[in-house]
N, C-alpha and C positions, 0 to 999 in steps of 0.2 A: 228457162230460156234467156232471161235477162242476164244471168251470170255468164252465159256463153257469149253473148253479144259484148259484154263488158271486157272480156279477156280474149275475144276472137282474134284480134290482130296479133297479140303476143303468142297465142297458141299456134296460129298459122306459121309464125316466124320460127317457133321451136320445131315444127314438123319439117319445114324447109331446111333448117340447119341440119337436122339429122339425116335427111335425104341426101344433102350435099356431102355430108361426112361418109355416108355409106356408098356413095357413088351412083345413086339413082338419078342420073342426069336427065334422061328422057322424062321420068316422072316429075322432076322439078319443072321442066318446061311446060308439061301439061298443067301442073299446079299453078304456075304463074299465069298461064293463058286463061284458065278457068276463073282465077281470082280477079283478073282484069275484066272479064266478061261480066261477072257478077258484082263488080264494084267493091270487092273485098280488099281491104288494105293488107299488104304483105310486107311487113317491116322486119328488119334484122333484130334479133334479141339484143338487149342492152349489153354493151361491152363484150361482144363475142368475136369480133374480127381480130384475127391474129395480127393483121397488118397494123392495127392501132396500138399494139402492145409496146413497141419500141418508143414511140413519141411519148406515151404516158409515163413510161419509166424514166425517160430523160427529164420530163417536167418535174416529176417527184424528186429526183436526185438534185436538180437545179435548185428547187425550193429548199432542200435540205442544206445545201452548201451556202445558200444566201441567208439562211436563218429565217426565211419567210414562213412564220408559223401558220398564219391564216391560210395561205395558198396550199401549203403542204397538207394540212389536215383536211382541207376541202377535197383535194385530189385523193387523199387516203380513204376518206369516207365513200367517195363516189366510185372509185375504180378498184379498190382493194377489199374493203370490208364487205362490199356487196357480193363478192365471189366466195366468201368464206362462210363456215358454219357460225352459228351464234356464239359459240365459245371455242375458239381455236387457241390452245395454250401458247403456241409459238407466236401467234400474232399478238396475243395479250401481253406477253413478256416484252416483245420488241416494242410495242406501242408505249409501254410504261417507260422504257429507257429513252424513247424518242421524246416523250413529254419532258423528261429530265434534261435532255439535250437542249430543247428550245427554251426551257425555263432559265437555264444558265448560259445561254448563247451570248447574251450581251455582256455578262461578266467576263467571259473569256476574250471577247473581241475588243473590249475597252480596257482590259487589264484591271478590272475591278472598279472602274469609274464610269458606269453607264448612266444613261438618262433615267432619272428616278421614275418619271411617269411611265415610260415604256417598260422599265423593269417591273414596276408594280403591276402593270397590266398582264405581263407574262406570268408573274407569280400568282395572280388571281386566277388566270386561266388554268394553271397547274393545280391550284387548290380545288377549283371546280371539278377537274378531272378526278382528283383523289376522292372527292365526296360522292362521285357518281360511278362511272365505269371502273375507276381504279380502286374502289372500295372492296371489290372482290378479292384483291391480292393482299389485303391488309393482314391476312392470316399466314402469309408466306414469309419465312424468316429472311429470305434473300432481299425482299423489298421493304421490310419493316422500317429500317433506319431512314429511308427516304421520305417517310410520312412526316418527319420532323423538319425536312429541308425548307419548307416555306416559312418556318418560324425561327430559323437561325439567322441572326443579323448579317453575318459575313461568312457565307459558306466556303469561300475560297481558302480561308485560313483554318477551317475546321478539319481536324484529322479524319473524321468519319467520311468526308466528301472529297478528300484529296485526290482520289483516283479519277473522278469524273472530269477534273480540270486538266488532265494530262492529254497531250496530243495523241498518244497511243490509244487512249479510250475512245476518242472521236473517230480515229481511223478504223478501229475494230467495229464500232457501231455502224459506220458507213458500209463496211464490207458485209456485215450481216444484213443490212438493208438491201444492198444490191442483190445478194443471193436470194433473199426472200422474194423480192420483186420479180426476179427472173422465173423462179419456180411458180409463183402465184399467177403471173400473167400468162405464162406458158400453158397453164391448165385451162385457159379459155378455149383451146383448140378442141377439147372434149365437148361434145354436144350437151347442152344443159338437159335435154330430154333424157339422155342416158344417165346423167348424174342424178337426176330426180328419181329415176327408177331404182338405181342402186341404193341410194340413201333410204328410200321408202322400205325396200326389202330388208336392209340391214337393221333399220330401226325396229321393224316388226319382230325380227328374230331376237334382238336384244331384249325387247319388251317381254316376249314370251319366256325367255330364260329367266328374266327378273321375276316375273309372276310365278313361275314354277318354284323358284327358290323361296319366294315369300310363302307360297302354299305349304311347302315342306316345313318351314319354320312355324307356321300357324298350327299345322297338325301336331308337331312336337309339343308346342305350348299347350294345345288343347288336351293332349294325353296327360301332360304333367298336372294341369289344373284338375283334370278328371280324377286322378289319383288322390289329389289333395281333398277334393270334395268327398270322395268315398271315405277317406280317413277321418275327416271332420264328422261325417254322418255316424261312423262307428263310435267315435268319442262321445258324440251327443247322446246316442242310445245308451251307452254304458253309464254316463253321468246321470241320465234320467233314472235308470234302474237303481243306482246307488242312492240317489235322492229319495226315491220312493221307499227304499229300505230304511233309511235314516228317519224319515217321517213316521213310518210305522213303529220304529223302536222308540221314538220320542213319545208317541201316543201311548205305547205300552207302559212307559215309566210313570205316566200320569195315573194309570190304574193300579200301580204298585208292583208291576212285574219287573224282575231283575234282568239285566242284560248280561249274558254270559261272555266270558273271554273268547270262547270259541266262535260265538256269533260275530263279535267285533272283529276278530281275526279274518273271518270270511268276508266281511265288508271291506276291510283293508286290502285283502288279496284281490278282490274284484276291482277296487279303485285303482290300485297300482299294478295291474297286470298288463303284460304285453307292451304295446306302444305307449299306453298311458303312463306306465311306470317311469319311462325316461323323461317325459315332459313334466309330470306332476311332482315326482319325488325330488327333483332338483330344486323345486321352488317351495318346499316345506320350510316354514319359518320356525326353526327350533328354539327361538327366543320367546315365542308367545307362551303365556302362562298355561293356556289350555293344552297346547302341544306337550309342554313339560309334564303336566299331570298325566296325560295319556301315556307318555313315555315311561313314567315311573309305575303306572298301574298296569299297562300292557306292553312291556318292553319288547316282547316277541314280534309285535306288529311293526316296529321300526328297525329291528335289528338288521334286516337285510339291506336297508338304505344307509345305515350308519357304519356298520362294521365292514370296512374294506380291508381285506387281508394283506399283510406285508408279503412281498415277493421273497422267494428263497435267497439266502446269502450266497455269494459267489467266491471262488478262489481267485482273488485278484492277482496274486503273484503268478499263477499259471496263465491267467488271461494276458497279462502284460508280456510274459515271455513269448507266448505264441503271436502276439501282435508285432513283436520285434523280429522273431526268427522264423515264423511260419511262412507258408506259401502265400502268394498274393491273393489267391481265392479265399483262403482261410482268414487272412487279415480283413478282407472286405466283408466276409460274412460276420465276423466278430464285431466290426465297427457298425454294421447294420443292426445286429441284434442288440448291442448296447444302446444305440440310439432309439430303437423301437421300445426298449424297456422304459426309456424316459418319456418318449412322446405318447405312448399308449397308457401311461399310468394315470391314476385318478388324482386330480389336484388335491392338495392337502397332505395328510400324513404319509400316504403311500409315495407320492412323488418326492416329498421332502426327504424321506428316508433313503430313497434311491440316490438322490443327489448327494446326500450326506455321506453315503457309503462310497460313491465315486470319489468324493473329495478327500475323505479321511484315508482312503487307500491310494491316493495320488494316481488315479487311473491314467491320466495323460502325462504323467512324469513332469508336472510343472515345477516340482521342487528338486528335480534330478539334474545333476551336472554332467551326466554321462553323455557321450557323443551319440550312442545308440539309444535313443529314447522314443517313446510312442509319438511324440510331436514330430519327429523326423519323417513320419509317414507322409507329411505334406510334400516332401520332395521325392516320393516314390516314383519309379519309372512307370508303374501301372497307373493309367488314368483313372481306373475304377477305384483303386485304393486312395488316391489323392482326393477324388470326389467324396468318397464315404468318410474320409477323415475330416474334410471341410464341413460336411453335413453334421457330424458329431460336434465339432467345435461350435458351429452355428447354434445347435441345440443347447449346448452349455451356455453360450452367450445370451440365450433368450431368457435365462433365469438370473435373478439378482445374485444368488449365491454362486452360480456358475461363472458370472462375469468377475466376481471378486476373486474366485479361485484362479481363473485364467490370467488375470492381471498381475498375479504374483510372479509369473515367469517373465524375466527381462527380455527374452529374445523372441517371444511368440508374436508380438506386434510386428516386428521387422520381418518375420517369416511370412505372415499373412500379407504384408505389403508387397513382398517379393512375388508371392503367388498371384496377387492381383495384377501385377504388371506383366507376368509371364504367361498366364493362362489365356485361352481364347475367350473372348467376351460372350460367345454364344454357349459356353459350356456351363453345366450345373456346378462345377467346381468353382468357377469364377463367381457365379451367383451366390453361393453359400459363403465364400470368403468375403465378398462384399457385405452380405447380411451380417456376418460376425463383426466386421470392422464398424459397421454402422451402429451396432448395439454397444460396442466398446466405447463409442463416442458419447455415451451417456455418463461416462466417468471422467472426472476432471484431469486426472494424471494421464490417462490415455489420450484425451483430447490434446493436451500439451505436446505429447510425444508425436502425434500425427501431424500437428501443425509444424513442429520442428523438422519433421521428415519431408516437408514439402508436399503433403497430400492434397492441399488445396489447389496447387498448380496442376497436379495430375487430374483432379476431378473436373476442373474447368476445361481442360483439353478434351476429356471424355464427353462432357456435356455439350460440346460444340455441335455435335451431330447426334441429337437425341433419337433420330429415326433408326439408328443402328442398335439401340438398346431395347430390351423387352420392357414391359410395363413394370415388372418387379424391379429390374435393375435400375431403370430410370427413377423410380420412386425412392429406392434406397440411396442412390447417388445424390439426389436432391436433398434428402433428409440428412445425409452425412455432411454435405457441404454446409447446410444451414447450421447444424450443431457446431461445426468448427468456426463458422462466422460469428457465433455468439461470444467467443472469447476475444479479449483485447488483442492478443497476439494474432489471432485469425483475421481480425479487422485490419491490422497493419499489413498483413500479407496482401489482402484485397486492395488496400490503398496503393500498393506498388504496381498493380495492374488494373487500374480502375476501368479503363475503356473496355478491355477484354472481358473483365468480370461482368460489367453492366450489359454488354452485348449478349453474353451467354444467358444471363438471367432474363433479359427481356425476350430472348428467343423462346424461353420456356413458359412465358406468361399465357400463351394461347393454348396450352395443353388442356385437353378435355378432362383430365383426372383432377378433381378438386383437391386431393391431398398434395399433389405436386404443386399446384397453385399456392397452397398454404405454405409449403416449405420455401418456395421462391419469394413469397411476400415476406416471410420471416427473415430470410437472408438479406433481402433488399433493405428492410427496416433496420437491420443491424448495421450494415456497412454504410448506410446513408447518415449514420451518426457522425461520420468523419467529414469535416468541411470540404476537403479536397475531392472526395468522392461525390459529394453533393454538387460541387461546381462542375465536375465532369458530366454528371447526369443531366444538369441543366443545359449544358452546351449541346448534348446529343438529343435534347428534346424529350427527356424521359417522362415529364409530366404529360405531354401530349400522347405519348405511347401508352401510358397507364390509363389515361382517360378513354382511349380507343377500346379498352377491354371492359370498362365499367358497364357498358350497355349490354354485354352478353353474359354477365355474372349474376349469381343469386345474391340475396341481400347480405348474407354473412360475408361473402367474398368482396362485395362492393365496399363494405365497411372496412375490411382489411386494406384494400387498395387506397381508400381515403386516408387511413392512418399512414400508409407509406408516403402518399403525396404530402401530408402534413409534415412528416419527417423531412422530406425533400426541401420544403420551403421554410424549415425552422431557422432560427437566428444563427448566424455563423459564430463559431468559437474557434479557439486555436486547435491545432492538429495533435496536441499532446493528449493521447488517449490514456485514461487512468488504467493502469495495469491491474489485472485481477489474478496475476500469476501467484501472488503470495497468499491468496485466500485458500484456507485449508478445508473449509466446509464443502462437503460433497453435495451435488444436486440431489433432489428427491427423485430417484430413478423410477421409470415406469414399472408397473407391476409385471409379474411373470406371465409371459405369453408365448406358448409353443405353437407357432403358426403351422397350418396344414402344409405349406410349401416345403417344410423340412422332409416330408415323406413322399413328395410327388415324383413321378417319372422314375420309379425304381428300375435300374438297369441290371441289377443282380437278382436273378431268379434261381431258386434251389432246383437242382437236378433230381431225378428219380431216386428216392431213398436217402437223399442228402439232408442232414439236419440244418435248420436255420432258425433265426429268431430266438424266442424264449426256450424252445426245445433244445437248441444247441447249447445255450448257457446252462440250463438245469441238468442236462445229461452229461456234458463233458467238463463243466467247470463249477459243479456244486461245491460249496465250501461250508465251513462251520459257521455258527451264528456270529455275524460281524456287524449286525445293526447297532448303530450308536444312538444314544438318546437324541430325540428330536430337539433341535435348537429353535426356539421361537424366533421367527423372523420379524424384523421391523416392518410395520405396516405403513404404507404411504397413502396419502389421500388421492394420489393421481394428479391429473392435470388441474392446476389451480387457476386456470386462465380462461377467459371467455374466448370462444371460437371466432368472435367478431374481430378480435385483434390479431395482428401478426404474431406468430409463435416466438416467444422469447425465453424458452427453456428447452433443453435437449429432449427430443422425442425419438421414438422408433416407430416405423410405419405400422407394424403389427398391432401395437397397443393404441396408437393414435387412431387407427381405424375403429377400434372398439369404443374408445372414448368419444369419438365423433358421433357414432350411432347412438350412444347413450345420451 
């Protein structure tokens, strides 16, 4: 009852407002009369009279034109924000720009010579806003540069804030304010009781939908975990059985009984059967003395895990002929089958032999000068053929020997760059061309060619709007840009567009993908080695921007950002960057990684009775034995760098992801 009495006057006012709105005039008269008899207050709901809308709007606009910050925001809080939801994006965005307007009002009015005390008061007010209500917009690229505004000594001459000091910007902001006030104050004519009813119903509906979605996700997760539990239970029972067998056999040896090869084979078949075979067999340490002894004594027990058969040889001349002259569907099926042969092979001798056969038979015509070569399928009129050609090239580029083979063709890089600029960014063709180019950037000669072709400018333009890219494409674009920025020629390109470059990189700092953050940190660390870029970064408040993200990062990423800040504040040197173009030594390339994305979203499906994959190759293109002796590959130690520091060696996302987990 106490709650009713506390809000009685406001509730009666809401009822009267709705009755007026609905036209129940007689009922309103009865309500007024009865309230008067009972001594009940009957007040109008706050800010509900449409007659008061016009004077309030005029007062707010007058305070805007006069630059009266205190009066403006007092009216704004009292008459505008009280009518809106807690988080209205239109109001939040407009309020942010209004704070910028009042913070810089004196600078515009006094032509850069304001009263210092008053200017400092306005800047302090703006800082307080950024740290409270404005903090919610710190993750938005549009507003991010303005968080450095309070720390810039003279914003009027800073290129980042040039626009806000133009008369057109002020006029546009005033027009937006007038339109917003008209729409907001006009909404007062709707009874608040009706608004409350609508909001309550909509909120409940959205909450129910959200809870249903959460329930479906929880059920799916429960089923997945249940399957894992069952699998673990089966593994546990099998391991217990094997352990008991081994204990019995050990006890038997003490009494002098011999263990027969047949018995040991049965134990091994039990241990490595079904799903256990896949998990345990790959983790056998064949360098252990005990394992070597068992291999020599009972080789049959290990044969099925060691001996991976080589795939049948192919008639590559016939293959290449059909790839050039066959129908578009045959071309696509052959490209798919050749890729599958590579991606589904076992790492080691089988995969190395396949790649060596492709290279020795010049499958992609990298050594051919003919106009009609397999590589020309990148320009096919069929989108499917172009896509499957790009997938195969991307698979080649994923392996060290494949990259070395592809790099021998002088025109392939230009062809891939052409396709990258011509294909739709949403297509799998574009994605695989990008993946191949990123892996090419692990090699110095190809890096130099990409930088010379202006690929850095193109990448920066693409990364301006990261929301238009898929996670894969954004990750590979960022990694490619970082690899090119590591070279002295790449840094010089970045030094020619420092403001543009720094804005794009700072816009990617808030991305939730930690790998993208690593590539951005690596690129920043590299280009900040140039004094002119450091000066530009300081002018735009890069240190404050970086420190905004430290609070939300894990320890490794925090240390990376601290390295970047340290580079930003390093001692100035001259701009003469020591060239690394004459260095002949290659980077230690990442190990071979055939990522699952190479085979995702297959658009080519075989029709009834149609051959595809390995069956197509071994049925129509079986050749004589053409396997060449396996060439022992140079082994690299992988990433020689702590993940706490910004990356300073070329990487590719597929391998970097694996190294990060390890």
